[in-house]
N, C-alpha and C positions, 0 to 999 in steps of 0.2 A: 382606279385600281392599277397598281404597278405591275410590270411584266412578271415580277417574281411571284406575285400573289394570284396571277391568272391561272386558269386551269390548263393542265397538260393533256396529252393524248388519251391516257387511260381514264382520267376523271371525266373529260368531255364526252368520250365514247360511252362511258357508263351511264351518265345522266340521260343521254338520248337512247342508248342501247337497251336500257331496262324497258322502255316503252316498246320499241320495235321487236326486241327478242321475246318479250312476254306474249307476243301474238301467237307463238307456237302452241300455247296452252289452249287456244280456242280456234285458231284459223284452220288447223288440220281437220278437225271435226266438221267445221263449217264448209270447207272445200269438198270433203267427202260426201256431205249431205246433198250437195248440188251436183258434183261431177262424178261421184262414185269412184270407180277404179281409175279414173283419169285425173283424180285430184292432184296428184304429184306433178302432172303435166301443166295444169293451170298455175301451180305454184312456181314452176320453172319459168313460165311466161311472165309472171309477176316479177321474178328476179331479173329477167331481161329488161323489163320496163324500168325497174329500179336502177339498172346499170346506166341507162340513158339519163336518168335524173341525176346521177352523180356529176356528169358534165354540166348539166343545166344549173344545178345548185352551185357547182364550183365556179362557173362563169359569173353568175349574178352576185353571189356573196363575195367572190374574189374582187369584183369591180366595186361593190358597195358593201364593205364589211362592217355593217352597222346592224344593231338589233332590229327585229321587226319582220324578218322573213319576206313573205310575199308583199306585205304592206310596204316595207322599205323599198322593194324593187319597183312597185307601181308608183309610190310617192315621188321617186326620182325620175320617172319616165312618163307619167301621165297625170291625171287630175287627182286632187285630194279625195274627191268622192269615191272614185273607183278604188283607190288605195284603202279607204275606209271600209269598203265592202270586203276586201281581203282581210282586214283586221277583224271585222265582225265574224266572218266565217272561221277564222283561226281561233277566236275566243270561244265560239260554239264548239269547235272541235276539242279544245282543251277542257271545257266544262264536261263534255260527254266522256272524254278519256278519263278524267279524274274520278267521276262518279261511277262509271262502269268498272274501272280497274279496282277501286276501293271496294265496291259491292261484290265483285267476283272474288276478290281476295278473301272477303269474309265468308262467302259461300264455301270456298275451299276449306277455310278454318272450321266452318260448321260441320264438315265431315269428320273433323277430329274432335270437336266439342259440340255435340248435337244441341245442347241447351243454349247455345250462343244467340243473343238477340241481334240479328243481322243488321237491322237499320241503325241501332244505337252503336254497334261496333263499327259500322261504316262511317258514321259521324266522328267516332273516335280516331279512325285512321286519317280522315281528312284533317282533323284538328292537329294530330301529331306532325303531319308533314307541312301544315301551314306554319306551325311553330318552328320547325326545323328550317324552313326556307327563310323565315324572319331572322333566324340566328346567323344567317350568312351563307353565301353560295359555297365557300370552301368547306364549311362543316357539312353541308348537304352532300357535297361531292364524295366525302369520305364514306358516308353511308351508301351512296350509289355504287361506289367501286366494290364494296363488300358484297352487296346484293348481286351485282352483275357477275362477279367471278364465281360466286356460289351457284348461280343459275347455269352458267356455262358448264361447270363441273358436273352438275346434276344431269344435264342433257347428255353429256358424254357417257356417264354411267348408264343412263337409260338406253342409249344407242348400242352400247356394247352388250348390255343384257338382252336386247332384242335380237342382235346378231347371233349370240350364243343360243338363244331359243330356236332361231330358224335353222341353225346347223343341226340341232338335236331333232327337230320335228319336221324339217323340210318345207316345201312350198305349197302344201295342200290348200291352205287358206287363200293364198294368192291366186292359184288356179281356179278355185271355186268362186272367188270374188270377181275374177275377170269375165265370168259368164253371167254375172248379175245383171238384171234389166236396169236401164237407166231411168232416173226420175223424169227427165225431159224427153225421153224417146230417142233422139238422135245424138251422136257423139258431138257434133258441132254445137248444138244447143246446150248440152251438158258442160262443155268446156267454156262456152260463153258465160253462162250464169255462174259457173264455178270460178271463173276468172274475176267476174264482177264482185262476188262475195270475198274472194281471196285477196283483193286489193287492200282490204282492211289490215292485212298482215304487214303492210309497210307503214302503217300509221306510227308516227314517231320520227320518221326520217326527216320531217320538216323542223323538228324541235331544235336541232343544233343551230339552225340559222337564226333562231330567236334569242340566243344568248352568245352570239359569236364575239361580241365585245369583251366578254369575260374569259375568252380563250386566248392562249398564247399564240403568237404569230406562227402561221403555217400549220396549226393543229386542225382547223376546220375541214380541209379536204381529206385528212386522215380519218376523221370521225365518219365521213361519208363512206370511205372505203371499208372501214371496219364494220360498220352497220350492214353494208351490202353483203360482205362475206358471211356474217352471222346469219342473216335472214335467207340468203341464197343456199346455204348448206342445211341449216336446221329444218326449215319448213318443208321443202320438197322431200328431204330424206326421211323425216319422221312420218310424213303422210304416206310415203311408199311402204315404210316398215310397218305402219299400222295395218295396212291391208294385207300384209304378210302374216300377221299373227291373230287378227280378229275378223270375223265375218262382218260385212258392211252393215247389215241390220243391227248387229250388236254395237257397232261403232256409233250408229245414230242414237241408239238407246242410251249410251253413256257419253253423249256429246258434251255435257256440262263439265265433266272431269275425265276426259278421254285419256289423258296421259297417265293419270293415276290408275285407271283400269288396265292400261297396257302394262304398267309396272306390276300390277297384281298377276296378270297372265304370264309375263315373262320371267319374273323373279320372286313374286310373293308380296305379302303385306308390307315388309320392311321398306321395299323400294317405293310402294305407293305412299307410304308415310313421308319419305324424304321428298317425293314429288309434290305432295300436298303442302309441305312446309315451304318448299321452293316457290310454289305458285303464290302462296301468301306473300312471300318476300318480294318476288319480282313484280307482281301486280301492284304491290305497295310502292315499289320503285317507280312504276309508271305514273303513280300519283305524284311523286316527287318531280318527275319530268314535267308534268303539267304545270305545277306551281312555279318551277324555275323558268320554263318557257313563257308562261303567261306574264310573269313579272317583267321580263325583257320587253315583251310586246306592248303591254299596257303602259309601261313607263315611257316607251317611245311615243305612243299616240297621245299621251298626256302632255309630253313636252311639245307636241305639235298642236296643242290646244283643242284636241278632239274630245278630251275628257277634262274636267275641272282641275286646276293646279293644286287643289287640296290633296290630291293623291300622290304628289311628288315628295312629300315629307319622308325623310330617311331617318333610320335609327343609327346608333353608333357603329353597327356592323355594316352600314352602307346599303341596307335593304329597304326597299319602298314598302314598308309594312302595311300602309293603308291600302295599297293595291292588293296585297296578299290577303288581307282581311276581307276586302270586297269580293275577291274571287272565291274565297272560302264560303262566304255567305251565299253567293250565287249557287255554288255547288250544293250546299245544304238545302236551299230552296228547291232546286231541281230534284234532289233525292226525295224530299217530302211530298212534292207535287205528284211525282210518279209513284209514290208509296212503295218504293223499292222495286217496282216493276221495270227493271233496267232495259228490258226488251223494247220499251217505248222510246228509249233514247238511241236505239240502234240506227234509226233513220237519220237522226241528227249527226251521229258519229260518222256514218258512212258518207253522206252527201256533203257535209261541211268539210271533212278532210279531203275528199276527192276534188271538191271545188277549189280548195286552197292550192292543191297540186296543179290544177288547170290554170289558175291565175298566175302561178309561178312561171309556167311555160309562156304565158302571154307577156309577163314581165321580162323574160329573157328576149322574146321577139322584139319588144319595144326598145330594150337596151341595145340590141344590134342596130336598129333603125335610127333611134334618136340619140344614142350616146356612142357613136362609132369610135370616137377618139379616146374614150375613156380606157385607160390601161386595165388589163385583167390577166390573171395568171394562166387561164385556159379558156378555150372557146368550144361551145357545143355546136355541132353542124346543124344546118337547117333541116336536113333529113331526120336527125335525131329529135328535133323539136316537134316536127310534124308527126312522127311516130308516137312520141310521148303524149302529145295532145290527143291524138286519135285513140290511144289506149285508155287514157283517163276518161275521155268522153264516153267510150264504150262501157267502162265500169260504172259511170254515173247512170247511163241509160239502163244498164242491167239492174242496178239497185232501185231505179224508179219502177221498172217493170215487175220486179219480184213481188209475188203475192204472198202475204203471210200465211203460214199453215193454220193459225188460229183465226177464224173468221171475225172474231170480236176485236182483233188487234188492227189498228189503222195502218195504212200503207206508209212506207218510208217517207215519201214526198210530203204527205199530209202532216206528219209529226215534225218534219224538218221545217216546213213553212210556219208552223205554230210557234217555233222558237226563233226563226229567222226574222219574221216580220216585226215583232216588238223590238228586237235588237236594232234592226235597221231604222225603225222610227226614232229611237233614241239618238242614233248617229245623225239622222237627217235634222233633228231638232238642234243638236250641238253644232252642226256645220252651218246652219242657217239661223242661229239664235238672234242675231241682230235684226234680221228681216222680220222674224216673228215678234220680237219686242216692239219694233216700229208698228207692225200691224196691230198689236195689242193696244198701243197708245191711241191709234186712230179709231179702233173699235170702241174704246172707252169713251172717247169724245163723241163718237156717233151715237152711242147709247145715252150719253148725258144730255145732249141738246134737246131732244123732245121731253125728257123728264124735267129739265130746267124750265122749259116753257110752261109745263103743266103746274109747276109749284112756284112760279114767279111771284115775287113779293110776299112769299110765305116765310115762316121762321126756318124752314128746312133748306132754303135756297143757298144761303151763305155757307153752312156746314158742308153741304153736298159739293158746292163749288171748291171749297178748300180740300176736301177729300180727293176729288178728281185731280186737282192741281198737284197735290202731294204724290199721288200714285203715278201720274204722268212724269213728274220730275224724277222720281225714284227709278222708273223704267229707263228714262233718258240717261240718268247717271250710269246705269248698268251698261247701256249701249256705249257710252263714252269710255267707260273703264275697259270694255272689251276692245274698242277700236284704238285705244291709246298705245297699244303695242306697236313699236316701230320695226321695220324690216330693212335689210341692207342687201344691196347687190353690188358685187365687185366686178368692175369692167376694165378690160384692157383697151377698150376702144371699139366696142361692138357697133355695128351699123344700126340705123334707126329701126330696121325690121326686127332685129334681135331684141333691141330695147323695148320695142312695142310688145313683143311676145312676153317679155318679163313682166311688164305692167299689166297686160291682160291676164296673165296667170295669177298674179297677186290680187287683182281686183276680183277674179272669179273664185279664188280658193282660200283667201285669207281675210281676216277681219282687221283692217287697219286703215288709218287716214294719213299715214306718213311713211315714206321710204327714203333712205339715204342711198344714192348712187355714188359709189366710191371708186376712184381710179388711183392706183398705187404706182408711183413713178420712182425709179431709181435716179441717182444723181446723173444729170446730163440728159435724161429722157425728157421728151416733150409730149404734151397731151395730144391725143389722136385728133386729126383734122375733123372739124364739124361736130365733134362730140358735144360740146357745150350747146351748140345751136340745136342739135337733135333733141337734147334733154329739154330745152325750152319749148320745142314743138310738143313733146310728150306731156309737159306740164299743162299745156292748153287742151290737149286731147282728153286728159284724165283730171278734170278739175276737182273731183271728189278725193283725190290722193295728192297730198303736198309732197313735192319732190325736192330734196335737198342734195345738191351736187357738191361733193367733197374731193379735193385733190390732196393726196398725201405723198410726202417724200419718205419712203421707207422700203423695206424688203418684205414682199408679201409671203406669208407663211403662217404656221401654227402660232408663233409667238405674237405676231401682229393681231391675229384673230382673237387670241385670249386677251390681249391688251385692250382692243377696241370693245370687246364684249363686256369687260369690267368697267371701262370708262363710260360707255353709252348705256349700260344696263340692258343690253340686248343679247339674249342667249344665242349661241352659235347656230342652233337649228332654225333660227329666223334670219340667217344670212345665206345668200345664194351666190353661186358661181356658175360660170359656163363649164361644160365638160372639159377637164384638163386633158392634154395629149400625153404622148409617151415621154416627152422631154420635161414634163412637170416634175420638179424635184421631190415632191411629197406625195405620199399615199393619201387617198381620200379620207381614210379613217383618222389620219393624223391631224386633220383640220377640225376636229372636235365636234363633228355632227353637221357641218355646213352642207346644205342641200344643193343638188344640181338642178338647174332650171332650163338651160338651153344646150 
């Protein structure tokens, strides 16, 4: 994608902003139900936490500006399995976001059209945005911008209407609400559980990192700033204004469509109608965010062979349409399994999203420790990292401890694990597929031997033997096909300890039987002392991986990487380099997806 076709500030902010700004439609009621009259304080605390995440995301994505978010951060700082955990949690978060947003949008629409079949309409919304994403990200962005600007305009009209109402009627509701008893007894507990619930109001903040490669240079930090401003102003302000115009018990009664009810109270049915239309649009926009974000994430993990290459096929618009169709089908299955009871997905939504935020903090910590030399436009302080991690951990703890009001509804953690465990099992199988295939070959041989002895000299022995040989050979061919992918490591003369770390990482995290270790020398440069001897030592230590040492006279950079990638048929994301320093003439994103390994 050329720089001209990439997304600017408004388009990028709109795609992510529709998700995070739509939270005002439900998070205010959610915060008030837990924290009562102190809800606006919990939402201000959330805004403070989000401010620290601006620096955290800015540092990580600034250093590693590649799609994948937390997955990309952990892939370049730790093991592939931990990075896969982040990918798994992000996928669950996007699935829950898409289904909840589409379903809630149709519930708002059902207020305007009572006969609307909500489940079928939800499937229709998911279908529309799947097709829109397949048509290309620039087309999707135009829709997102329109929705985002309409939503902000509607919220401004609502805020002005409430202020006029307060001027006319005074602060009687606020004074009465201030003396309301708290659900959890003490102010501290009310703020704690209110904060835990209110953290859902920043879901969507992580989305921009998952399509950063589609954004123009320098746009990403601006999207973070813009989203922070929107959520820091709208959510606390509207929560405070809500308790100025409505009694808390009535707010809880209308929690599913609180802003529409506030519109009725402050200005009448005309404003409630506009808010309902806005809710339908912006929640639908959050569905679009999920499709765009998950496309960037799943394409990245497919390139890294965590998912089959089948999903990498692109259409003429450059969209990975098979990934989008897969995600669409997953969302439909979740919707049908839960029978439209989206409350069952709330646990997945909360805990997966918060876990992703937690892993992003860990990714930043590892980046500071393991990739010190890597240039980055800004740096988060350790105190900010510790504060952010503690805040998110408290939010996770709060969501685990929250007991549902309906005794028949399972706890958040139970629902979360029901979705997490199958997803993790799939990733474990994909990451260890060659080991599992070898085990299957041995298991078939183990089963066949006693059967062969029992039917020896019978007519069945030869056909059975042939069948076993055929199955074993087919499985072995699959293993060989997986392992035939070569990898490349570019070295300037690393010592034997660094080279050993590279080999150990590839052995433990990748399926391969061959690696090219390449040193690129300019005219007049000499090969590093002992490098060839060190590589011979490593060849003996790792007999299962064939090492080919290559010396090139060339200039190392994006052009050479593209040339070698085409010549050797090795994608750039299967090439590794050590962390470049401040004097390195290229940005890491210019290297076409080359991964950092030491």
